LUMPA-845967 format. One line per field, with one value per atom (N, C-alpha, C): residue in one letter; x, y, z. Coordinates in steps of 0.001 Angstrom, whole numbers, plus 500000, padded with zeros to 6 digits. Example, Ala and Ser with C-alpha at 12.3 -4.5 7.8 and 13.67 -1.06 7.14 Angstrom:
# LUMPA-845967
r	(a_a_a_s_s_s) .
x	(513190_512300_513200_512850_513670_512900) .
y	(494310_495500_496700_497750_498940_500030) .
z	(507800_507800_507800_507080_507140_507870) .
//
This chain:
# LUMPA-845967
r	(m_m_m_s_s_s_r_r_r_s_s_s_a_a_a_p_p_p_p_p_p_p_p_p_a_a_a_p_p_p_p_p_p_p_p_p_a_a_a_p_p_p_a_a_a_s_s_s_p_p_p_s_s_s_i_i_i_r_r_r_l_l_l_t_t_t_s_s_s_p_p_p_h_h_h_l_l_l_r_r_r_r_r_r_v_v_v_i_i_i_g_g_g_e_e_e_p_p_p_p_p_p_g_g_g_p_p_p_l_l_l_t_t_t_g_g_g_f_f_f_l_l_l_a_a_a_n_n_n_l_l_l_v_v_v_l_l_l_g_g_g_l_l_l_v_v_v_a_a_a_r_r_r_l_l_l_s_s_s_r_r_r_g_g_g_t_t_t_r_r_r_e_e_e_a_a_a_l_l_l_a_a_a_r_r_r_f_f_f_v_v_v_g_g_g_g_g_g_l_l_l_a_a_a_y_y_y_t_t_t_l_l_l_g_g_g_i_i_i_r_r_r_r_r_r_r_r_r_v_v_v_a_a_a_l_l_l_e_e_e_n_n_n_l_l_l_a_a_a_l_l_l_a_a_a_l_l_l_p_p_p_e_e_e_r_r_r_s_s_s_e_e_e_a_a_a_e_e_e_r_r_r_h_h_h_a_a_a_i_i_i_a_a_a_q_q_q_g_g_g_v_v_v_y_y_y_r_r_r_t_t_t_m_m_m_a_a_a_s_s_s_t_t_t_a_a_a_l_l_l_e_e_e_s_s_s_l_l_l_a_a_a_d_d_d_r_r_r_d_d_d_r_r_r_l_l_l_p_p_p_p_p_p_g_g_g_w_w_w_e_e_e_h_h_h_e_e_e_e_e_e_t_t_t_v_v_v_g_g_g_q_q_q_a_a_a_a_a_a_w_w_w_e_e_e_a_a_a_l_l_l_q_q_q_a_a_a_h_h_h_v_v_v_a_a_a_t_t_t_g_g_g_k_k_k_g_g_g_a_a_a_l_l_l_l_l_l_v_v_v_t_t_t_a_a_a_h_h_h_f_f_f_g_g_g_n_n_n_w_w_w_e_e_e_v_v_v_l_l_l_g_g_g_e_e_e_l_l_l_l_l_l_i_i_i_l_l_l_k_k_k_g_g_g_v_v_v_p_p_p_l_l_l_n_n_n_a_a_a_l_l_l_v_v_v_r_r_r_p_p_p_l_l_l_k_k_k_g_g_g_a_a_a_l_l_l_n_n_n_l_l_l_r_r_r_i_i_i_a_a_a_e_e_e_n_n_n_r_r_r_l_l_l_r_r_r_s_s_s_g_g_g_a_a_a_g_g_g_l_l_l_i_i_i_y_y_y_p_p_p_k_k_k_g_g_g_a_a_a_v_v_v_q_q_q_e_e_e_t_t_t_v_v_v_e_e_e_a_a_a_i_i_i_h_h_h_r_r_r_g_g_g_e_e_e_s_s_s_v_v_v_f_f_f_m_m_m_l_l_l_l_l_l_d_d_d_q_q_q_a_a_a_i_i_i_p_p_p_s_s_s_k_k_k_g_g_g_v_v_v_f_f_f_v_v_v_p_p_p_f_f_f_f_f_f_g_g_g_r_r_r_l_l_l_a_a_a_s_s_s_t_t_t_t_t_t_p_p_p_a_a_a_m_m_m_a_a_a_i_i_i_a_a_a_a_a_a_q_q_q_r_r_r_t_t_t_q_q_q_v_v_v_p_p_p_a_a_a_w_w_w_v_v_v_v_v_v_l_l_l_g_g_g_v_v_v_r_r_r_d_d_d_g_g_g_a_a_a_r_r_r_m_m_m_r_r_r_l_l_l_h_h_h_v_v_v_e_e_e_g_g_g_p_p_p_l_l_l_p_p_p_p_p_p_p_p_p_v_v_v_p_p_p_a_a_a_e_e_e_g_g_g_r_r_r_d_d_d_v_v_v_i_i_i_t_t_t_e_e_e_h_h_h_t_t_t_a_a_a_q_q_q_v_v_v_t_t_t_a_a_a_a_a_a_l_l_l_e_e_e_r_r_r_i_i_i_i_i_i_r_r_r_q_q_q_y_y_y_p_p_p_e_e_e_q_q_q_w_w_w_m_m_m_w_w_w_l_l_l_h_h_h_r_r_r_r_r_r_w_w_w_k_k_k_y_y_y_p_p_p_p_p_p_p_p_p_p_p_p_a_a_a) .
x	(164690_165990_166160_166634_166865_168206_168311_169558_170488_171779_172768_172796_173110_173266_174503_174546_175754_176967_178099_179278_179939_180672_181432_182615_183287_184496_185514_186337_187323_188208_188396_189239_190700_191544_192979_193501_194683_195289_195482_195368_195586_196937_196982_198213_199346_198992_200007_200923_200473_201343_202721_203434_204861_205330_204463_204841_204657_205727_205685_206361_206220_206686_208184_208956_210406_210911_210029_210485_210869_211803_212142_210949_210024_208841_208006_207825_207065_207793_209123_209885_209601_209386_209061_207714_206843_205513_205523_206196_206120_207359_208395_209621_210442_211533_212388_211724_211891_211299_211952_211254_211839_213046_213860_215023_214628_215616_215305_214501_214928_214232_212857_212820_211528_210585_211129_210294_209766_210608_210174_209044_209221_208188_206901_207059_205871_205123_205856_205206_204557_205147_204554_203191_203148_201890_200874_201333_200413_199901_200754_200317_199228_199369_198341_197022_197117_195905_195240_196048_195501_194679_194967_194267_193061_192751_191608_190301_189341_188020_187307_186264_185523_184974_184382_183809_184861_186022_187107_187609_187734_188164_187204_185913_184919_184997_185157_185271_186541_187638_188900_188807_188120_187966_187186_186136_185373_186258_187078_187956_189017_189705_190781_190223_189095_188496_188086_187459_187062_188254_189323_190522_191180_191296_191921_191121_189796_188965_189150_189150_189297_190645_191693_193031_193194_192252_192290_193230_193529_194431_193747_194179_193619_192129_191646_190231_189898_190811_190557_190419_191270_191190_189829_189402_188125_186964_186954_185852_185878_187073_187156_186628_187004_186500_184987_184454_183007_182278_182856_182234_182198_183260_183301_182320_182263_181485_180012_179728_178352_177942_177932_177588_176149_175292_173896_173722_174727_174651_175023_174421_174751_176131_176690_178003_177973_176866_176753_176709_176003_175934_177312_178063_179394_180334_180226_181039_180667_179378_178943_179457_179436_179970_181455_182185_183629_183919_183151_183361_183156_182141_181909_183050_183662_184795_185951_186247_187345_187072_185842_185504_185649_185204_185314_186760_187627_189029_189710_189363_189943_189475_188199_187676_188352_188536_189166_190584_191348_192731_192777_191934_191964_191467_190436_189916_190928_191657_192626_193782_194046_195153_194734_193444_192952_193364_193655_193952_192681_191613_190379_189197_188034_186793_186963_187745_187915_186636_185987_184791_183582_182674_181486_180601_179882_179031_177927_177649_176573_176880_178170_178504_178020_177974_177627_176154_175331_173907_173457_174391_174035_173441_172489_171868_172853_172704_173537_172675_173128_172440_172962_172044_172463_172626_171602_171686_171907_171239_171398_172840_173457_174847_175772_175501_176315_176194_174989_174797_175481_175474_176178_177678_178216_179637_179958_179128_179349_179301_178339_178222_179449_179955_181146_182346_182541_183676_183547_182317_182098_182520_182596_183050_184564_185268_186720_187415_186649_187230_187455_188480_188699_187814_187663_186857_187648_187256_187837_186886_187357_186538_187094_186237_186648_186025_186818_186316_186933_186737_187237_187655_188304_188638_187343_186548_185168_184864_184153_183832_185113_185244_186517_186887_187710_188086_188997_189726_190591_189747_188814_187959_187066_186690_185877_186595_187899_188643_188639_188834_188806_187434_186403_185037_184769_185243_185037_185752_186953_187679_186888_186340_185559_184272_183792_182590_182931_184198_184561_185120_185596_186164_187677_188510_189966_190438_191265_191618_193112_193492_194799_194533_195168_194922_196044_195672_196645_196994_198291_198713_199728_199788_200780_201921_203152_204282_204222_203980_203919_204862_205511_206510_205966_206667_206343_205761_205815_205347_203847_203081_201635_201314_201973_201692_202207_203307_203782_202742_202154_201134_199909_199503_198354_198665_199886_200277_200288_200795_200808_199387_198462_197081_196441_196779_196243_196689_197975_198492_197888_197734_197163_195710_195001_193604_193496_194630_194628_194722_194930_195021_196443_196560_197846_198029_199254_199551_200129_199655_200153_200750_201993_202712_202374_202270_201856_202710_204035_204878_204594_204102_203721_202384_201558_200289_199333_199286_198329_198658_199933_200318_200064_200387_200119_198621_197834_196378_195874_196364_195952_196311_197509_197940_197067_196724_195867_194484_193928_192613_192661_193726_193851_193990_194483_194557_193243_192265_190974_190880_191799_191788_191272_190534_190013_191004_190884_191779_190945_191373_190672_191446_190805_191519_190788_191529_190998_191094_189992_189958_189513_189934_189421_190522_191748_192842_193383_193804_194409_195789_196122_197464_198104_199411_200051_200304_200421_200718_200047_199868_199275_197839_197187_195797_194871_193631_192588_191670_191135_190293_188829_188155_186742_185958_184665_183861_183728_183875_183661_183087_181831_181114_181185_180997_180879_182183_183319_184622_185502_186353_187229_188343_188556_189545_190470_191771_192759_192613_192436_192108_192926_193376_194148_193291_193817_193091_193433_194208_194714_193590_192508_191413_190768_190525_189881_190788_192086_193027_193035_193053_193026_191719_190613_189321_189325_189922_189981_190854_191986_192901_192364_191628_191124_189702_188991_187583_186727_187027_186162_185483_184293_183576_184124_183673_184057_182819_183041_181998_182493_181605_181911_181405_182292_181942_182419_181503_181854_181177_181800_181213_180663_179351_178684_178542_179095_178949_177515_177011_175700_175827_176314_176632_177814_177653_178726_178710_177673_177524_178083_178190_178643_177888_177237_176509_177338_177349_177957_177046_177629_176884_177582_176867_177481_176747_177499_176949_177719_177018_177662_176820_177329_178655_178691_179851_180103_180926_180394_181103_182452_183403_184730_184659_185606_185596_185865_185154_185342_185863_186997_187547_186522_186457_185517_186183_186097_186754_186185_187094_186686_186263_186418_186012_187167_187277_188269_187568_187535_186732_187346_188660_189290_188800_188779_188273_186791_186024_184585_184333_185085_184896_185289_186403_186831_185773_185158_184111_182887_182532_181393_181586_182756_183046_183104_183719_183812_182424_181532_180161_179448_179706_179093_179616_180914_181467_180814_180672_180081_178662_177876_176484_176412_177302_177273_177823_178893_179474_178475_177681_176666_175661_175361_174409_174996_176312_176981_178260_178156_179368_180305_179783_180642_181548_181371_182174_183289_183435_184502_185613_186832_188001_188137_187397_187460_188767_189603_190867_191896_191619_192524_192179_193178_192939_192642_191394_190993_191129_190991_191062_192361_193419_194697_195294_195144_195784_194766_195010_194048_194116_192990_193004_193744_194282_194972_193973_194477_193566_192808_191599_190762_191435) .
y	(837573_837867_837006_837634_836886_836187_835157_834395_834964_834905_835395_834490_835085_834289_833417_832303_831466_832296_832076_832913_832646_833637_833406_832506_832103_831292_832076_831392_832098_832983_834257_835157_834803_835285_835053_835831_835474_836196_837646_838568_839979_840190_841249_841517_841946_842469_843032_842042_840819_840012_839876_840981_840945_840170_839924_839191_837701_836961_835516_834844_833545_832827_832965_833180_833261_834695_835665_837035_837672_838634_839359_840093_840528_841247_840356_839110_838198_837935_837881_837691_838820_840045_841160_840931_840236_840005_838901_837803_836637_836461_837293_837130_835981_835675_834577_833230_832260_830942_830289_829345_828663_827827_827441_826601_825249_824480_823198_822234_822000_821042_821564_822829_823423_823436_823799_823838_822474_821436_820077_819624_819812_819380_820171_821492_822327_821934_821724_821350_819973_819081_817759_817888_818668_818862_819600_820691_821476_820667_819802_818961_817986_817422_816513_817252_818453_819252_819630_819983_820440_819368_818107_817014_816477_817073_816600_816839_815961_816161_817301_817815_818920_818540_817354_816934_816808_816263_816123_817495_818432_819792_820440_820271_820898_820318_819005_818378_818834_818916_819359_820821_821642_823054_823190_822381_822440_822047_821017_820562_821615_822121_823089_824385_824844_826060_825909_824787_824541_824424_823781_823626_824986_825820_827136_827994_827895_828661_828136_826826_826218_826557_826565_826894_828381_829175_830609_831408_830913_831625_832895_834046_835366_835470_834580_834623_835903_836342_837574_838769_838816_839908_839890_838720_838608_839054_838609_838947_840433_841005_842442_843255_842859_843543_843445_842257_842061_842886_842994_843801_845271_845753_847148_847407_846467_846687_846320_845306_844809_844752_845914_845900_845474_845563_845169_843659_842896_841432_840953_839853_839277_838644_838368_837735_836358_835622_834298_834405_835413_835606_835941_836763_837137_835931_835075_833856_832954_832863_832035_832604_833941_834575_834273_834398_834136_832703_831750_830360_830206_830897_830866_831477_832520_833171_832183_831417_830454_829394_828934_827951_828572_829834_830512_830653_831084_831272_829939_828875_827565_827088_827281_826876_827652_828952_829798_829330_829047_828600_827294_826331_825025_825126_825914_826080_826792_827744_828509_827638_826549_825653_824545_824333_823162_823167_821971_821803_821554_821166_820819_821258_821359_821719_822995_823951_825205_826041_826040_826862_826182_826981_826389_825731_824680_823990_824902_824796_825579_827056_827447_828869_829569_828835_829483_829873_829309_829622_830231_830583_831090_832496_832770_834091_835132_836352_837464_838441_838811_839833_841181_842034_843278_843061_842453_842097_843319_844426_845637_846134_846075_846504_845578_844270_843311_843532_843773_844021_845320_846327_847570_847329_846482_846148_845396_844416_843668_844595_845529_846463_847361_847784_848635_847880_846643_845837_845549_845360_845057_846199_847420_848556_848566_847658_847610_848436_848961_849755_848890_849224_848544_849128_848397_848847_848652_849349_849179_848333_847180_846256_846189_846437_846465_845281_844594_843468_843508_842440_842367_840931_840740_839387_838750_838331_837922_836718_835718_834526_833876_833710_833275_834267_835245_836290_835764_834674_834104_833458_832615_831970_833000_834062_835123_835726_835993_836544_835620_834324_833341_833294_833388_833352_834558_835741_836938_836815_836236_836041_835124_834028_833097_833732_834753_835468_836614_836687_837633_838957_839030_840280_840080_840547_840401_841141_840490_841047_841162_842192_842302_842448_841631_841661_842406_843366_844048_843133_842853_841899_842535_842034_842473_841455_841918_840974_840063_838784_837787_836648_836095_835068_833679_832662_831293_830500_829170_828261_828407_828671_828823_829989_831133_832307_832142_831392_831096_830297_829291_828463_829314_830215_831069_831996_832565_833438_832661_831423_830582_830342_830044_829783_831032_832206_833440_833605_833360_833517_832480_831251_830203_830508_831190_831525_832658_833314_834394_835773_835869_837179_837714_839023_839677_840043_840351_840750_842155_842972_844335_844461_844875_845035_846395_846517_847776_848987_848807_849946_850331_851541_851977_851435_851003_850339_851268_852540_853445_853594_853793_853954_852680_851516_850253_850047_850462_850354_851222_852450_853359_852769_852222_851636_850434_849602_848438_848890_849896_850416_850915_851632_852158_851034_849878_848729_847970_848386_847708_846573_846520_845466_846025_845228_845649_845320_846022_845821_845438_844377_843764_844147_844854_845442_845172_844679_844497_845827_846233_847567_847494_846458_846285_846052_846508_846329_847672_847722_848934_849126_850359_850645_851673_851529_852357_853797_854048_855417_855674_856937_857382_856908_856524_856116_857286_857150_858115_857431_858208_857634_857809_856663_856666_855790_856052_855244_853806_852904_851480_850904_850510_850046_851090_852358_853422_853952_853442_853899_854234_855255_855646_854616_854180_853155_853650_853458_853850_852956_853577_852842_853389_852511_852970_853828_854966_855783_855418_854348_854016_853850_853188_852955_854272_855156_856427_857300_857273_858051_857521_856192_855595_855930_855931_856272_857716_858606_860016_860200_859489_859647_859044_857931_857250_857658_858237_858604_857403_856245_855081_854798_854244_853966_852740_852581_851425_850586_849294_848370_847612_847363_846507_845109_844126_842756_841803_841056_840048_838731_837640_836322_835812_835723_835302_833786_833147_831694_831332_830295_829755_828241_827640_826228_826000_825082_824807_825794_826615_827537_828908_829778_831139_832090_833098_834091_835365_835930_837239_838294_839209_840343_841587_842352_843467_844765_845826_847171_848120_849080_850064_850323_851150_851778_852988_853168_854348_855303_856456_857366_857785_858079_858512_859872_860170_861458_862603_863687_864897_865988_866600_867646_868721_869089_870130_870949_872256_873149_872946_872809_872684_871295_870309_868942_867984_866993_865931_864784_864877_863915_862521_862410_861093_860360_861060_860438_860121_861011_860778_859519_859381_858204_856927_856970_855800_855443_856456_856214_855575_856002_855418_853922_853576_852171_851357_851919_851219_850996_851970_851815_850673_850520_849414_848073_847999_846772_846470_847499_847296_846758_847284_846827_845320_844821_843387_842577_843061_842351_842261_843305_843268_842151_841863_840797_839414_839275_837976_838140_838517_838834_837650_836437_835264_835008_835780_835554_836579_837518_838505_838194_838613_838263_839205_838933_839740_839519_838624_838354_839455_840355_841459_842686_843376_844587_845752_845870_846877_848300_848485_849834_850013_849390_849386_850788_851594_852912_853997_854787_855826_856998_857651_858836_859980_860898_862046_862919_863747_864657_865533_865855_866682_868009) .
z	(290905_290283_289035_287956_286730_286792_286016_286001_284941_285223_284269_283054_281878_280672_280784_280071_280109_279745_280414_280203_278862_278352_277132_277410_276334_276517_277315_278130_278937_278077_278488_277713_277882_276973_277142_278334_278800_279916_279529_280500_280211_279543_278699_277959_278871_280062_280919_281590_281940_282749_282190_282336_282252_283460_284420_285626_285367_285410_285230_286410_286494_287677_287912_286864_287039_287017_286869_286692_288016_288009_289240_289818_288937_289418_290333_289931_290776_292084_292042_293269_294257_293733_294618_295303_294608_295156_296202_295905_296798_297649_297415_298171_297619_298278_297844_298146_297265_297523_298729_299372_300531_300127_301122_300866_300306_299817_299150_300016_301268_302116_302504_302945_303319_302128_300964_299770_299390_299520_299179_300087_301406_302353_302166_301968_301785_300521_299438_298185_298274_299060_299253_299927_301017_301746_300881_300236_299415_298235_297679_296577_296998_298192_298706_298935_299521_299777_298455_297469_296190_295496_295776_295088_295866_297002_297775_297023_297229_296638_297353_296727_297332_298706_298812_300093_301174_300824_301802_302236_301271_301612_302592_302350_303223_304632_304733_306047_306757_306009_306598_307043_306262_306630_307935_308097_309358_310532_310323_311412_311729_310707_310919_311514_310992_311518_312968_313288_314679_315603_315122_315944_316206_315161_315324_316312_316246_317191_318605_318758_320081_320699_319868_320360_320639_320182_320478_319600_318392_317487_316990_317498_317183_317521_318376_318753_319499_320367_321122_320181_319151_318175_317480_317044_316341_317224_318480_319374_319751_319913_320187_319005_317798_316605_316506_316759_316673_317735_318924_319979_319590_318925_318487_317347_316404_315197_315347_316149_316280_317747_318416_319844_320117_319079_319257_319316_318898_318954_320356_320766_322069_322018_323182_323240_322574_322806_322189_320668_320163_318714_318144_318862_318366_318379_319374_319382_318202_317894_316766_315443_315317_314113_313984_315095_315070_314639_315136_314722_313213_312687_311240_310458_311020_310364_310197_311236_311162_310105_310023_308983_307594_307449_306159_305732_306660_306324_305955_306693_306383_305013_304713_303406_302290_302512_301491_301195_302252_302057_301275_301636_300973_299532_299298_297939_297043_297614_296830_296358_297075_296724_295773_295622_294902_293438_292916_291496_290689_291351_290652_291507_290878_291587_292407_291882_292620_292576_291434_291273_291911_292475_293103_292055_292423_291461_290941_289650_289053_288919_288982_288962_287696_286557_285292_285215_286117_286119_287447_288287_289613_289521_290395_290426_290956_290472_290914_291698_292882_293665_293186_292739_292108_290610_289994_288578_287695_288015_287196_287242_288439_288575_287789_287847_287109_285602_285130_283702_283268_284157_283842_283738_284614_284551_283259_282902_281667_280449_280439_279316_279233_280395_280420_279858_280295_279827_278338_277855_276436_275524_276050_275249_275065_275748_275658_276714_277652_278727_279962_280732_281993_283076_284163_285297_286583_287607_288932_289760_290195_290968_292380_293342_294743_295456_296256_297024_298413_299171_300539_300827_301972_302426_302953_302019_302273_301395_301979_301198_300716_299418_298833_297742_298120_297176_296077_296321_295288_294181_294556_293566_292882_293604_292998_291797_291931_290811_289610_289853_288762_288110_288916_288406_287494_287900_287087_285741_285742_284481_283549_284105_283294_282783_283484_283042_282091_281656_280611_281075_282325_282832_283013_282079_282234_283483_284286_285591_285802_286542_287170_288664_289477_290925_291627_292460_293292_294455_294644_295668_296596_297811_298782_298816_299094_299112_300328_300096_301153_300791_301796_301543_301846_301340_301703_300556_300729_299685_299443_300511_300362_299441_299666_298848_297424_297268_295918_295160_295818_295152_294778_295667_295369_294198_294185_293070_291763_291793_290584_290082_291007_290607_290014_290550_289978_288530_288283_286930_285986_286473_285612_285250_286132_285836_284826_284515_283532_284127_285430_286075_286000_285869_286025_287487_287875_289253_289261_290181_290343_291733_291791_293049_293654_295002_295612_295243_295109_294747_293294_293101_291764_291314_292279_291931_291209_291617_290980_289496_289171_287772_286981_287568_286874_286679_287663_287542_286402_286327_285254_283893_283776_282504_282130_283128_282859_282380_283029_282629_281188_280837_279480_278448_278874_277961_277873_278637_278625_279607_280571_281584_282903_283628_284918_286025_287129_288271_289478_290142_291274_292530_293451_294578_295895_296894_298241_298983_299619_300229_301687_302388_303749_304774_304480_305430_305898_307157_307699_307092_306735_306248_307177_307440_308461_308052_306754_306314_304971_304660_303403_303230_304326_304244_304494_304059_304410_305412_306336_307381_307005_306873_306481_307456_307602_308533_308074_309041_308806_310087_310057_311235_312357_311972_312958_313515_313035_313509_312310_312479_311387_311213_309980_309673_308575_308775_307773_306543_305379_304158_303000_302124_300984_300046_299589_298614_297176_296968_295631_294616_295025_294097_293680_294636_294318_293448_293721_292910_291476_291335_289995_289281_290014_289409_288918_289709_289305_288068_288009_286881_285592_285720_284527_284175_285149_284978_284597_285195_285035_286366_286349_287597_288311_289545_290357_290650_290799_291229_292450_293387_294533_294193_294247_293862_294950_295536_296529_296171_296590_296396_297711_297814_299053_299046_300054_300185_300565_299925_300277_300189_301292_301260_300331_299384_298426_297266_297182_296070_296439_295441_295687_294765_295354_294581_294446_293243_293065_293677_294429_294982_294447_293619_292901_293219_293478_293640_292739_292149_291300_290064_289148_289198_290130_290761_291567_290714_290356_289447_290009_289128_289600_290271_291165_291846_290870_291077_290274_291194_290865_291743_292055_293317_293754_294846_294720_295669_297075_298032_299426_299836_298937_299271_299025_299879_299709_298987_297662_296892_296912_297128_297205_298452_299576_300802_300683_300069_299901_299067_297981_297116_297846_298583_299366_300400_301009_302004_301365_300151_299442_299232_298733_298443_299732_300771_302058_302646_302480_302980_302264_300960_300218_300722_300988_301565_302910_303740_305071_304971_304010_303888_303658_302815_302514_303684_304302_305447_306590_306801_307861_307624_306376_306077_306339_306133_306257_307072_308343_309117_309303_309243_309440_308234_307151_305954_305781_306734_306625_307629_307340_308141_309344_310393_311612_312374_311920_312608_312366_311436_311118_311961_312491_313285_312345_311958_310973_311507_312801_313390_314171_313690_314394_314508_313467_313442_313772_314836_315208_314248_314021_313140_313810_313022_313615_314372_315289_316008_315032_315388_314501_314251) .
//
């Protein structure tokens, strides 16, 4: 595998961030801020965590992850998911994967809060898996066109977005409305890294507008949604999945790339697949579902290689498909 060229200087923030820390739009994303006392205590703790050294963060992540697993916090959900998705693995192997998941999630949370050393060491010279796909994405962005980037709750998806911006890909991140001081801090870090935020209500239209401005959109495609989802195979079972990415691809006629950051010790490798051509209307075919299934299959291929890096704590198959 060839090594990526040194990255260009960090690009300016996307033109779209009409969303700022004090704007009502951001309030829709993160909810109302915590009360004065709760906010003070939360910010005190988060401020201390943010200043930890990389080595201290890693040690704390191992401790917190191990403690959460030992206490059984959503452990049953994780093991049930692993049994459904990876029945060929032994019970001991699935328990080991679950323990790795807890460490990954703890590391992701602590890294996402950090004020310094957020990026993995040597990121500017790290090898990319799927070099041809990565070069195709860079060439597409260099034309001034936006791209659709699909990822998952895998590795550290927050730092991955920052890394892509530093590598010259202007981003808008689709976010879900979550409340609390922790989510406020994460939203602040996203904006400081130069990312725009897109709220789920009206997300397809905002995505289309961002693409037309030459900005790429970063979208998580691995969570169950209760309504308006399409059911596509994921580890051999139908899973309710948002069609927003496929609809945006059809409207803009731009391709999609699957981009994940694979942890390798303290380092992180980009794993890129694509381009996946946009759906083309065809009589008698549900091209939106087909395109969503293509992208989901690419996510599954990478997750199968590194199952301890995906968030098995989420009930991915929570919603049953309608009767045939």
